[in-house]
Backbone as numpy.savetxt, mean C-alpha at the origin, in Angstrom:
# Nx Ny Nz CAx CAy CAz Cx Cy Cz
12.02 -31.49 -33.92 11.25 -30.31 -33.83 12.05 -28.91 -33.72
11.74 -27.68 -34.63 12.05 -26.87 -34.58 11.87 -25.88 -33.34
12.90 -25.14 -32.99 12.30 -24.16 -31.66 12.17 -22.86 -32.33
11.32 -22.33 -31.57 10.70 -21.00 -32.32 11.43 -19.76 -31.61
12.02 -18.89 -32.35 12.85 -17.73 -31.24 11.49 -17.04 -30.83
10.48 -16.84 -31.39 9.45 -15.96 -30.62 8.94 -16.35 -29.74
8.89 -17.68 -29.46 7.97 -18.32 -28.34 8.11 -17.72 -26.94
7.05 -17.19 -26.48 7.10 -17.00 -24.72 5.73 -17.61 -23.87
6.60 -17.86 -22.68 5.69 -18.56 -21.61 4.55 -17.65 -21.42
3.40 -17.87 -20.98 2.45 -17.41 -20.71 2.66 -16.79 -19.51
2.22 -15.55 -18.93 2.52 -14.64 -17.56 4.05 -14.49 -17.11
4.77 -14.08 -18.21 6.06 -13.22 -17.72 7.15 -13.30 -18.41
8.44 -12.86 -18.33 9.43 -12.99 -19.41 10.46 -14.24 -19.13
11.40 -14.19 -19.54 12.56 -15.11 -19.25 12.88 -15.38 -17.97
12.97 -14.34 -16.92 13.41 -14.64 -15.75 12.04 -15.15 -14.68
11.18 -15.22 -15.09 9.98 -15.48 -14.26 9.73 -17.04 -14.69
9.51 -17.83 -13.60 9.39 -19.28 -13.82 7.66 -19.38 -13.67
7.24 -20.33 -14.34 5.69 -20.53 -14.70 5.13 -20.80 -13.47
3.99 -20.25 -13.18 3.25 -20.59 -11.65 3.91 -19.84 -10.46
4.84 -19.17 -10.56 5.17 -18.57 -9.59 4.23 -17.29 -9.09
3.89 -17.00 -8.06 2.99 -16.15 -7.50 3.99 -14.68 -7.33
3.25 -13.88 -7.54 3.63 -12.25 -7.30 3.02 -11.83 -6.01
4.07 -11.74 -4.91 3.62 -11.18 -3.72 2.55 -9.67 -3.92
1.57 -10.11 -2.74 0.59 -9.14 -2.52 1.31 -7.87 -2.44
0.77 -6.57 -2.53 1.26 -5.04 -2.52 1.98 -5.14 -1.13
1.10 -5.38 -0.20 1.64 -4.80 1.27 3.15 -5.85 1.46
3.49 -6.52 0.92 4.70 -7.55 1.14 5.98 -6.94 0.10
5.42 -5.70 -0.43 6.49 -5.54 -1.76 7.59 -4.33 -1.04
7.03 -3.62 -0.04 7.55 -2.63 0.89 7.36 -1.09 0.11
6.39 -1.23 -0.86 5.61 -0.07 -1.74 4.66 0.42 -0.55
4.10 -0.32 0.08 2.96 0.37 0.85 4.09 1.28 2.12
4.77 0.65 2.57 5.64 1.37 3.98 6.40 2.67 3.23
6.66 2.60 2.00 7.50 3.73 1.36 6.41 4.64 0.96
4.98 4.63 0.74 4.33 5.28 0.57 3.77 6.06 1.76
3.40 5.74 2.77 2.94 6.01 3.92 4.01 6.68 4.76
5.52 6.51 4.31 6.67 7.35 4.65 6.83 8.80 3.85
6.90 8.76 2.52 6.55 9.80 1.54 5.47 10.63 2.51
4.18 10.44 2.60 3.18 11.09 2.99 3.65 11.86 4.30
4.09 11.18 5.11 4.20 11.44 6.29 5.49 12.84 6.38
6.38 12.35 5.71 7.62 13.47 5.36 7.21 14.81 4.61
6.15 14.38 3.82 6.26 15.66 3.10 4.51 16.55 3.65
4.13 15.71 4.68 2.73 15.99 5.56 1.75 16.48 4.22
1.74 15.51 3.58 0.57 15.59 2.57 -0.79 15.31 3.39
-1.85 16.09 3.30 -3.13 15.61 3.75 -3.60 14.14 3.09
-4.14 13.57 3.81 -4.82 12.14 3.49 -6.16 11.96 3.72
-6.77 10.86 3.18 -8.03 10.67 3.81 -7.74 8.91 4.10
-8.14 8.29 5.62 -8.10 7.38 5.86 -9.78 6.75 5.33
-9.73 5.70 4.53 -11.03 5.08 4.45 -11.32 4.26 5.44
-12.06 4.01 6.13 -12.19 2.72 7.12 -12.77 1.42 6.78
-13.12 0.59 7.33 -13.91 -0.72 6.69 -15.34 -0.51 7.06
-15.58 0.23 8.17 -17.13 0.43 8.67 -17.74 1.39 7.81
-16.81 2.37 6.77 -17.50 3.07 5.87 -17.19 4.61 6.39
-16.84 4.83 7.38 -16.54 6.30 7.81 -14.87 6.69 7.28
-14.50 7.95 6.97 -13.47 8.36 6.79 -13.08 9.45 7.80
-11.50 9.79 7.77 -11.05 10.61 8.63 -9.99 11.34 7.79
-9.86 12.55 7.71 -8.85 13.38 6.89 -7.71 13.92 7.97
-6.45 14.24 7.59 -5.22 14.38 8.36 -4.31 14.36 7.73
-2.79 14.52 8.49 -1.99 14.34 8.13 -1.27 13.15 8.97
-0.47 12.43 8.31 -0.19 11.16 9.00 1.43 11.20 10.14
1.30 10.30 11.11 2.01 10.62 12.34 2.70 9.59 12.06
3.73 8.96 13.27 4.21 7.83 13.07 3.61 6.57 12.91
4.00 5.84 11.95 3.40 4.47 11.72 4.03 3.16 12.28
3.24 2.05 12.48 4.20 0.71 12.38 3.12 -0.20 11.64
3.19 -1.44 11.69 2.60 -2.33 10.99 1.23 -2.38 11.43
0.80 -1.91 12.62 -0.50 -2.41 13.39 -1.11 -1.26 13.44
-0.53 -0.03 13.63 -1.21 1.44 13.94 -0.72 2.08 12.94
-1.71 3.21 12.46 -1.51 4.20 11.86 -1.83 5.30 12.62
-1.13 6.28 12.99 -1.28 7.70 13.61 -1.88 8.72 12.43
-3.02 9.64 13.00 -3.59 10.35 11.95 -3.57 11.43 13.09
-2.86 12.60 12.21 -3.27 14.17 13.08 -4.20 14.88 12.43
-5.23 15.00 13.18 -6.50 16.24 12.62 -6.10 17.40 13.42
-6.69 18.14 13.06 -7.13 19.41 13.87 -7.13 19.72 15.36
-7.73 18.82 15.60 -7.96 19.15 17.31 -7.25 17.97 18.06
-7.00 16.45 17.23 -6.37 15.13 18.15 -5.67 14.58 17.27
-4.81 13.19 17.91 -4.16 12.62 17.11 -4.72 11.40 17.16
-5.20 10.68 16.22 -5.94 9.40 16.33 -5.01 8.29 16.05
-5.24 7.16 16.64 -4.34 6.14 16.33 -5.71 4.88 15.88
-5.04 4.56 14.54 -6.13 3.65 14.01 -5.54 2.24 13.49
-6.17 1.07 13.93 -5.53 -0.29 13.37 -5.39 -0.23 11.97
-4.18 -1.00 11.72 -4.32 -0.78 10.02 -4.91 -1.64 9.66
-5.48 -2.86 10.26 -6.75 -3.96 9.77 -7.94 -3.38 9.74
-8.29 -1.77 10.35 -9.37 -1.40 9.99 -9.46 -0.35 8.65
-8.42 -0.26 8.18 -8.29 0.70 7.10 -8.41 0.14 5.71
-9.45 0.23 5.23 -9.72 -0.14 3.91 -8.78 0.42 2.88
-8.67 1.70 2.76 -7.69 2.14 1.63 -7.28 3.42 2.09
-6.17 4.30 1.47 -5.69 5.58 1.90 -5.39 6.32 0.80
-6.43 7.40 0.97 -6.16 8.56 -0.07 -5.46 9.77 -0.05
-4.37 9.84 -1.13 -3.68 11.14 -0.86 -4.25 12.19 -1.51
-4.07 13.43 -1.25 -4.68 14.64 -1.80 -3.62 15.32 -2.66
C-alpha cells in the first residue's frame, strides 16, 4: 500500500496522540492568570453566581477555594464552587 503524505488523523496534529483528552480550562492555568490580571489592573468584574445573583466589584486576593470581591461598602468572600462565571468589564 502506498502512504499518503496528506493524511491526517482526526482530532489533532502530528504531536497529538489519538484519544488523548485535553484538560479542562481550570487545569491549564489560564483561569488563575485571568484572575491575577483582573486583580492587578483593578478591572471591575461581575461574579455571576450559581443561584442566579450577581455581584460587581474588583477582585481581591484569591485562592483555589475562595474569591474575594471588593464592593463599594464591603469585601465579599465567595466560594469558587458557587461562581458560575466571571465577566470582566
